[in-house]
C-alpha positions as CSV (number, residue, x, y, z in Angstrom):
1,X,11.0,134.9,19.2
2,X,11.0,132.3,21.9
3,X,11.0,128.7,20.9
4,X,8.1,127.2,22.8
5,X,6.6,124.8,20.3
6,X,6.6,121.0,20.2
7,X,6.9,118.9,17.1
8,X,3.7,118.7,15.0
9,X,3.9,114.9,14.5
10,X,4.8,111.9,16.7
11,X,8.1,110.3,15.7
12,X,8.4,107.2,13.6
13,X,12.1,107.8,13.0
14,X,14.5,109.8,15.1
15,X,17.9,110.6,13.5
16,X,20.7,111.9,15.7
17,X,23.7,114.0,15.1
18,X,26.8,112.3,16.6
19,X,29.3,114.8,17.9
20,X,28.1,116.7,21.0
21,X,24.7,115.1,20.8
22,X,25.4,111.5,21.5
23,X,29.2,111.4,21.6
24,X,31.8,113.5,23.4
25,X,34.8,113.9,21.0
26,X,35.4,117.6,22.0
27,X,39.1,117.2,22.8
28,X,40.1,115.6,19.5
29,X,37.9,118.0,17.5
30,X,39.5,121.1,19.1
31,X,43.0,119.7,18.7
32,X,42.3,119.2,15.0
33,X,40.9,122.7,14.7
34,X,44.1,124.1,16.3
35,X,46.0,122.4,13.5
36,X,43.7,123.8,10.8
37,X,43.5,127.5,11.8
38,X,47.2,128.4,11.0
39,X,46.8,126.7,7.6
40,X,43.9,128.9,6.4
41,X,46.3,131.5,5.0
42,X,48.5,129.0,3.0
43,X,45.2,127.5,1.7
44,X,44.0,130.9,0.5
45,X,41.1,130.8,2.9
46,X,41.7,133.9,4.9
47,X,40.5,136.2,2.1
48,X,37.4,134.0,1.8
49,X,36.3,134.6,5.4
50,X,32.8,136.2,5.8
51,X,33.3,139.9,5.1
52,X,32.7,142.5,7.9
53,X,29.0,143.3,8.3
54,X,27.8,140.0,6.8
55,X,27.8,137.8,9.9
56,X,24.6,136.7,11.5
57,X,25.4,138.1,15.0
58,X,27.9,140.5,16.5
59,X,29.5,137.5,18.3
60,X,29.9,135.7,15.0
61,X,31.6,138.8,13.5
62,X,34.0,138.9,16.5
63,X,34.9,135.3,16.0
64,X,35.6,135.9,12.3
65,X,37.7,139.0,13.0
66,X,39.8,137.2,15.6
67,X,40.5,134.3,13.2
68,X,41.4,136.8,10.4
69,X,43.8,138.6,12.7
70,X,45.3,135.7,14.7
71,X,44.9,132.6,12.5
72,X,43.5,130.7,15.6
73,X,40.3,130.4,17.5
74,X,39.7,132.8,20.4
75,X,40.9,131.2,23.7
76,X,37.3,131.6,25.2
77,X,35.9,129.5,22.3
78,X,38.4,126.7,23.0
79,X,38.0,126.9,26.7
80,X,34.2,126.6,26.5
81,X,34.3,123.8,23.9
82,X,30.6,124.3,23.0
83,X,30.7,125.0,19.2
84,X,31.0,122.3,16.7
85,X,33.5,122.2,13.9
86,X,30.7,122.5,11.3
87,X,29.2,125.5,13.0
88,X,32.6,127.2,13.2
89,X,33.2,126.7,9.5
90,X,29.7,128.0,8.8
91,X,30.4,131.1,10.8
92,X,33.8,131.6,9.1
93,X,32.9,131.0,5.5
94,X,29.1,131.5,5.2
95,X,27.8,130.6,1.8
96,X,31.2,129.8,0.3
97,X,30.7,126.1,-0.2
98,X,34.1,125.5,-1.9
99,X,36.0,127.2,1.0
100,X,34.1,125.0,3.5
101,X,34.9,121.9,1.5
102,X,38.6,122.7,1.6
103,X,38.4,123.4,5.4
104,X,36.6,120.1,6.0
105,X,39.2,118.2,4.1
106,X,42.0,119.8,6.1
107,X,40.1,119.0,9.3
108,X,39.9,115.3,8.3
109,X,43.6,115.2,7.8
110,X,44.2,116.6,11.3
111,X,41.5,114.7,13.0
112,X,43.1,111.4,11.9
113,X,46.0,112.3,14.2
114,X,43.9,113.0,17.2
115,X,40.8,110.8,17.3
116,X,40.5,107.7,19.3
117,X,38.8,107.6,22.7
118,X,35.1,108.5,22.5
119,X,32.6,108.6,25.4
120,X,28.9,109.2,25.6
121,X,27.6,112.8,26.2
122,X,25.3,111.4,28.9
123,X,26.0,108.5,31.2
124,X,22.7,106.8,30.5
125,X,22.6,107.5,26.8
126,X,22.5,103.9,25.8
127,X,19.5,103.3,28.1
128,X,17.6,106.3,26.6
129,X,18.3,105.1,23.0
130,X,16.9,101.6,24.0
131,X,13.9,103.3,25.4
132,X,13.2,105.0,22.1
133,X,13.5,101.7,20.3
134,X,11.1,100.1,22.8
135,X,8.5,102.7,21.7
136,X,8.8,101.3,18.1
137,X,10.9,104.2,16.8
138,X,13.6,103.5,14.3
139,X,16.8,105.4,15.1
140,X,19.8,106.5,13.0
141,X,22.9,108.5,13.3
142,X,24.3,111.2,11.0
143,X,27.6,112.9,11.0
144,X,29.7,115.3,8.8
145,X,32.6,113.1,9.9
146,X,34.2,110.8,7.4
147,X,33.1,107.2,7.6
148,X,36.5,105.9,8.7
149,X,36.3,108.0,11.9
150,X,32.6,107.2,12.6
151,X,33.1,103.5,12.1
152,X,35.8,103.5,14.8
153,X,33.9,105.7,17.2
154,X,30.5,103.9,16.9
155,X,32.2,100.5,17.5
156,X,34.2,101.6,20.5
157,X,32.0,104.2,22.4
158,X,31.1,103.1,25.9
159,X,33.5,100.2,25.6
160,X,31.4,97.7,23.6
161,X,30.1,100.2,21.0
162,X,26.6,101.2,19.9
163,X,26.6,99.9,16.4
164,X,23.7,97.5,17.0
165,X,21.5,100.3,18.2
166,X,21.1,102.2,14.9
167,X,19.1,101.2,11.9
168,X,21.2,103.5,9.6
169,X,24.4,105.5,9.8
170,X,25.2,108.2,7.2
171,X,28.6,110.0,7.1
172,X,29.9,113.1,5.5
173,X,31.7,111.3,2.7
174,X,28.6,109.2,1.8
175,X,26.8,112.2,0.3
176,X,27.6,115.0,-2.1
177,X,27.0,117.8,0.4
178,X,27.5,117.9,4.2
179,X,25.2,119.6,6.7
180,X,23.7,122.2,6.7
181,X,22.5,120.8,3.4
182,X,19.8,118.1,3.8
183,X,21.6,115.3,2.0
184,X,22.5,113.2,5.1
185,X,18.9,113.4,6.4
186,X,17.4,112.4,3.0
187,X,20.0,109.6,2.5
188,X,19.1,108.1,5.9
189,X,15.4,108.1,5.2
190,X,16.0,106.6,1.8
191,X,18.1,103.9,3.5
192,X,15.2,103.2,5.9
193,X,12.6,103.4,3.1
194,X,10.7,105.9,5.3
195,X,8.9,109.0,4.0
196,X,10.3,112.5,4.2
197,X,7.9,114.1,6.5
198,X,7.4,115.5,10.1
199,X,7.3,112.0,11.6
200,X,11.0,112.0,11.2
201,X,12.7,114.0,14.0
202,X,16.3,115.1,13.5
203,X,18.0,115.9,16.8
204,X,21.3,117.9,16.9
205,X,23.2,120.4,18.9
206,X,24.1,122.9,16.3
207,X,22.4,125.5,14.1
208,X,23.6,123.6,11.0
209,X,21.6,120.5,12.3
210,X,18.4,122.6,12.5
211,X,19.0,124.1,9.1
212,X,19.5,120.6,7.7
213,X,16.3,119.3,9.2
214,X,14.3,122.3,8.0
215,X,15.8,122.0,4.5
216,X,15.0,118.3,4.4
217,X,11.4,118.9,5.5
218,X,11.5,116.9,8.8
219,X,11.0,117.9,12.4
220,X,13.9,119.8,14.0
221,X,14.8,119.2,17.6
222,X,17.7,121.2,19.2
223,X,19.7,119.2,21.8
224,X,20.8,121.8,24.3
225,X,23.5,119.7,26.0
226,X,25.8,122.7,26.2
227,X,23.3,124.4,28.5
228,X,22.7,127.6,26.5
229,X,20.2,129.9,28.2
230,X,17.0,131.0,26.5
231,X,18.3,134.3,25.5
232,X,21.2,132.7,23.6
233,X,19.0,130.1,21.9
234,X,16.7,132.9,20.7
235,X,19.8,134.8,19.5
236,X,21.2,131.9,17.3
237,X,17.7,131.1,16.0
238,X,16.3,134.6,15.3
239,X,13.6,133.5,12.9
240,X,14.3,136.3,10.5
241,X,14.0,136.4,6.7
242,X,17.7,136.0,6.4
243,X,17.9,133.3,9.1
244,X,14.4,131.7,9.2
245,X,15.2,128.2,10.5
246,X,14.1,127.6,14.1
247,X,13.7,124.3,15.9
248,X,10.3,122.7,16.7
249,X,11.5,121.9,20.2
250,X,14.5,122.2,22.5
251,X,15.5,119.4,24.8
252,X,18.1,119.6,27.6
253,X,18.9,115.9,27.6
254,X,17.9,112.5,26.1
255,X,15.5,111.8,28.9
256,X,13.5,114.9,27.9
257,X,13.6,113.7,24.3
258,X,12.2,110.3,25.3
259,X,9.5,111.9,27.4
260,X,8.5,114.2,24.5
261,X,8.3,111.2,22.1
262,X,6.3,109.1,24.6
263,X,3.9,112.1,25.1
264,X,3.2,112.5,21.4
265,X,2.9,108.8,20.7
266,X,0.4,108.5,23.6
267,X,-1.6,111.4,22.2
268,X,-1.9,109.7,18.9
269,X,-3.0,106.4,20.6
270,X,-5.6,108.3,22.6
271,X,-7.2,109.9,19.5
């Protein structure tokens, strides 16, 4: 199915994923993943990889097979730098929550050695976030990252930091379950004392972000900063019984998100 819809409600709150949606931390993330992959066997995680025939797509199955046989990510995955750490662990371990928790803990240990410089995904990101606030929209940021990393990154991005832009920030170690579970979204709305409904838009670059939004009961907006073509987007969001979660909208950049929000807010004012 093609994703041609727009959100069903105008936004009162917009929550953003951090990595690869607002912030570019790709180098540090992939350095940490390079550290983690050879440790999967000693941690007993190789035998817990998704079994053959159980992956969502053929490409996912190939990724799992390569990791199983080589204890590292395929060079093409590392060269493209388009897939998030969370999505990689979802592809590798599927529904095995304990295996994913172990992998995330190992990632945090490695990320601590590599994180530091962080830059915006888009040069005018700060201006676009301010444009959303000027529309009366409350904004927040969510991340599976540990708070000690997020605190550093949000206070140093773009030189002076963006900490004053956000009305809430929820991190992976603030909740019991990380994305794709809805806990971060629900915690953010609780912090803001806002209702859990479609007037909250959650914007993220990964399939796990869209699943988290859908599971929470809010509007799901896929940020296509990686420039995936329509065929690939339809492929990763098949809308099947096994994988039913699809985004309400796809935006190529933050300017498109602002335009979409402004359009729906204007429609409500008109009526």
